[in-house]
N, C-alpha and C positions, 0 to 999 in steps of 0.2 A: 806317944813311944816314938821312937826315931827305929830309920831301915840298921841302922848298925846295929841298935838291941835287939830288936825281931832277926839280925841274924846270927847275933851271940847267942843267944838264945833259942836258935832253932831247932837243934840235936836234942834239946827238952820236948818240944814239939814235935816231930818227929819219934822220939824213944813212947810215946804218950800216946799216940797213935798208934802206934803197931802194937798195944798193949790192947786196944779198942778193937780192931780189922786191922788184921796182914792187909788185903787187897788193898787200902788207902794206903798204909803209909807205902805199899809198894808203885804206889798209881804216884804217889809225890814224893818221894825219895833221893828224888832225881831232879828236883827243882831249881831251882835258882831262882834268888828272892830279887828280882827287879826294881821296884818302885813300892816304895807305901805312902800316899800323901793326908794318913790319919784314920782315912775311911777302909779308901781301895788295899787288900795288898797285891800285885801284881808280880806272878809269879809267871819265869821264863825255862820254857821245854825247847828253846832248839840246841840242845846240846847233843840233848838226850835220843830228839830227835834226826841224828843227823848218823845215829847209828842203831839208831834200833828197825831196823828192817819191820820183823814181827810180834816187835813187842810195844806196838803207839796205844798208848792209853788212856790219847785224851776219850774216849768216852765214859773212861769206866772213869774218869778222875767226876767229869760230872756227875756222876750218881756218888763220887763218892766225898765228894764237898763238903756234907755240910758235918762232916765228920771231925773238917779237918778244922773249922770251919768253930766246933764245938771246944776242941783240944783244946784251938790257939786261943778261946776262951777261955777256956778253963788253968793253961796254962801261965800265959800272959796274959791275962786279966782286961782284952780289951776287946771289942770285938769291927768286926774284919767285915767284906764281903773280899772274893774272892776274883783278879780277874789275872788270863794269861796270853800271853801272845808268843 
């Protein structure tokens, strides 16, 4: 799967995450999909960090990452690792 395909279906992934766990959805809804090398999906939160003085979710994202990975597998039928920049 290519990055563009993931971007095209990202709202499906986020909707499915919301059904499982609202905290996870809050942690990932503002991610930009930066890169995908066939295994690792890189999420970019630089725009969110510019605006979020008291709403920094990086610690939460680490705890919620498995929910995102499992949801991506369920919705897109691909195994991924997640990295952030």
